[in-house]
N, C-alpha and C positions, 0 to 999 in steps of 0.2 A: 503494500499500501502504498508506503515511503517512497521509494522508487519509484512506482504510477505520480507521485506529485510532483515528482521532482523530474517529468518525463523522458523516465527512463525504465526500460523492463527488464526481467532477468528469466534465466534458463536455468537450468539443472542438468546437471551430466552428473551422471552413476562413475566414479572412478573403479573403484573395486566393491567385491562382496566377498567377503570370508566365512567362512565358518561351514558346519554343516547346515543342511535344511531348517531344523529346530531349533539352532541356534546363533542364526545367517546377522553379519556383522557389516553394515553398508557404509561406502564411504561417497559424499557427492559434493558438486562440487558446484558454485552458484555463479552464472558467469555474463556479463553484462558489457554489452558492446563489442563482446568477442573476447573477452578479458576476463582471468578469473579473478573472483575480489574479493572468493570465502570458501571453505573447504570444514565440510562436518561428518560426523560417523553419527550412528543411533542404531540399532538393533529392528527397525525399518526404514524404508525410502525416503518416506516422510520423517521421522524424525533425524535422518541426515538431511534433508532439506532446511527442514525448520534449520537447523544449527549452522548448517554453512549462510542461511538469509541473517542468522546473528552475527555471525563476525562479518559477513559483507557491510552490513547494517553499522557497527562497531566501526572500519574503515572506513566508510563513508562521514561517519559523526567527526573523526577523528581529521579526515580533509577539507573537511567546510568552515 
């Protein structure tokens, strides 16, 4: 939502999937304008994407 207010859009990509099917660990990246701005890990893709978004927002807040 914050990125949309700034006129930017974010996409997410799965970088890595580890572990057995019942204990997966996902690593995802948040990408803005072709640049990786955040990476996060979690037990689901959604959790990993949210962690990546959090890192991206922290970086953007520091740059603003």
